N, C-alpha and C positions, 0 to 999 in steps of 0.2 A: 508385856504382851498378855493378851487376854487369856490364852491357853495356860500360861503359867499361873495367873491369878486364880483361874478356875480349878486347875488340876494339880497344883504343886509344881515345883521347878523341874523335876526330872521328867514326869509324864508330860507336862506342858511343853518343855523343850522338844521332846520327841515328836509330839503332835505338830508343833510349829515347823520343824524341819521336814517332817513327812509331807505336810501340805505344800511347803515351799518347793520341795523337790518335784512333787507331782505337777505343780503349776508350771514349773520350768520345762518339764517333759512335754506337757500339752502345748506350750508356746513353741518349743523346738520343732515339733511335728507340724504345727501350723505354718511355720516359716519354711519347712521343707515341702509343703504341699504345693502342687502345681495347679490345683483347682480350688475355687472358693465357692461354697454352697450359695445358690441364688437366694434361698431363704433359710436362715439359720436361727431358729428360735430355741433349739435344744441346748442342753448343758453337756459339755464334754468333761467327764470325770476321769477319763483315760485318754491318752494321746490318740489322735485320729489323723491318718494320712489321706488327704483328698487328692485324687489324681484323675487324669483323663480330660477330654475335650467336651464331654457331655454336660448335662445339668444334674445338680444334686440339690434336693430340697429336704430339709429336716425340720419337722414341726417341733412343738414344745415337748420334747422327749429327752431321755438321758442315755448317754453312751458311756459304759463303764460302771462297774459296781465294786464297792468295798464294804466288807471284806469278801473277796472272791479270788479264785486262782487267776494269775496273769495280770493282776491289777498293776503291779509295780514293774513288771518286766515285759509286758506286751503292749500291743496297740491295735486299733481298728484300722482296717484297710478298706476304703470306700472309693471305688473307681468307676466312673462313667467314661468308658474308654474312648469311644469314637463320637464325632458330632452326631447328634440325634439320639444318642443313648440317654437314659434318665434313671436316677435312683431317687425314690420318694419315700420318706419315712414320715408317718402320720403323727398325730397328737397323742401324748400320754404313753408312748412306748418306752420300755426299759430294755436296753440291749446290753448284755453282759460283755465281759472282756474278750478281746481277741477276735472280734467279728470280722469277716471278709465278705464284702459285697462287690461283685464285679458285673456290671452291665456293659457288654461289649458294643452291641449295636441296637439293642432293644431296651426294655425297661424292667426294673425290679421295684415293686411297690409293696410296702409294709403298712397295713392298715392300723387305725387308731387302737390304742390300749393293748398292744401286743407285747408279750413278755418273751424274751429270747435268752437262753442260757449261753454260757461261755463257749468259745471256739465254734461258733456258728458260721456257716458259709452258704452263700447263694450265688448262682451263676446263671446268666441268660444264654449261655453258649457252650458248645463242646470245645471251642477254640481250635480244634484240629479234626480233620477227617480220619476215619479209621484206616482207609486204604493206604498202604505204605507210600505209593507213588503220588498220593494227593495230600499227604499228611501236613505238608507245609505250604499248600496251595492257596490257603485263605478262602477256599470254597465251602466252608462249613456253614451251617445254618444256626440261627439264634431264635429264641422265642421268649416272650415276656414271662416273668415270674410274678405271681400275685399272691400275697399272703393277706388274708382277710383281717377283719377287726376282732379284737379280743382273743387272738390265738395265743396259745402257750406252747413254746418250743423249748425242748430240753437242751442240755449241753451236747456238744460234738455232733450236731445235726448238719447235714448237707442237703440243700434243696437245689435241684437241677433245672435246666431250661424247660420252659413250657408248663411248669407246674402251677396249679392254683390250689391253695389251701383255704377251705371254707371257714366262715366265721365261727369263733368259739372253740375250734378243734384243738386237740392236744397232740403233739408229736413227741414220742418217747426219745430219751437219750440215745445218742449213737446212731440214729436212723439216717438212711439215705433215701430221700424222697424224689422219685423219678416219674411219678404219675399223680394225677389230681387226687386230693383228699376232700371229701364232702364236708359240709358244715356239721358241727355238733357231734363229732366222733373222736375216738382215741385211735391213733395210728402209730405204728412203729415197725422196726425191722430193717433189713438190708436185702432187697429193697423194701421200703415201707408198705405196709398193707393195713387196711382197717381192722382193728382189733375188737371194736365194739362201740356202742353209743356212749356218750357222756352220762354219768350218773345223774339221776333226776334231782 
């Protein structure tokens, strides 16, 4: 085996088993997936579960990062739930482990060259109304989520329905983004607000 020749038998065997197990995990989740991306140019370094009846498009990007938390025990959940919904990931994106993208009726778009930290989530819907008597009525609304190009999003960030994040902007770790963020700024907090412009 190439790994053993390059690294010695102990480290080489460990690398070989590590890669073999992860490849099996990726394959296992592909077999479990109910949806197949229409365009899949990207590389899955971590398992991804694709589900729903909508469209999923993934450009030449990567999902999963090693070494990083949840690489070995997590997976990405990418769901275009209803017909007409769409998830589109552009070119050159790097999405860290444990991402959750759920487009129920609308669209989630991630622009080219965007970097996203682990445990990121984006939703185009509230999924339930607030009023107790309407909570399971299905009468909730959804709105598109648009993340621009060259955006940098930290770990544990949640982006909610109707949000547009402008090109080049940075979203701080742990933020909940429930309103638009303009281009070329740093934003953070719960809820996220603009903290200032990007450094020159």
